[in-house]
C-alpha positions, 0 to 999 in steps of 0.5 A: 894939214895932217900929222901923218903928212907932216911925218911923211914930208920929214921922212922924205927930207931925212932920206933925200935932202942933203944936210937935213939936220943942219937946215935952218928951216928945220931948226926953226921948226924945232923951236916952234914945236917947243913954243907950242909945247911951252918948253921955251923960257920967257927970256929965251932969245928963240921965243923973242925972235919967234914972237917978233916974226909970228903972231901965234904958234899956229901961224909959225907952224903953218908957215914952216909947214908950207916951206917943208912941203915945198922942200919935200915935193920934188922928192915925193915924185919919182920920174 
């Protein structure tokens, strides 16, 4: 998983995916990013939810990364 690939996928979604900014998956990715950077308070409902679904920030990031790649895949190939 490369950071540039991640940025590329997000850029594709930004350009071609309708309602990119309101997608629940990307909002979840934002919360995971805050979890990785320790920006969520311990009593945050987002943090409690993330910990109930995932064992670690890495596991959460990997799961969301795979979903983002699935969404960006069709937009990456021009037929």
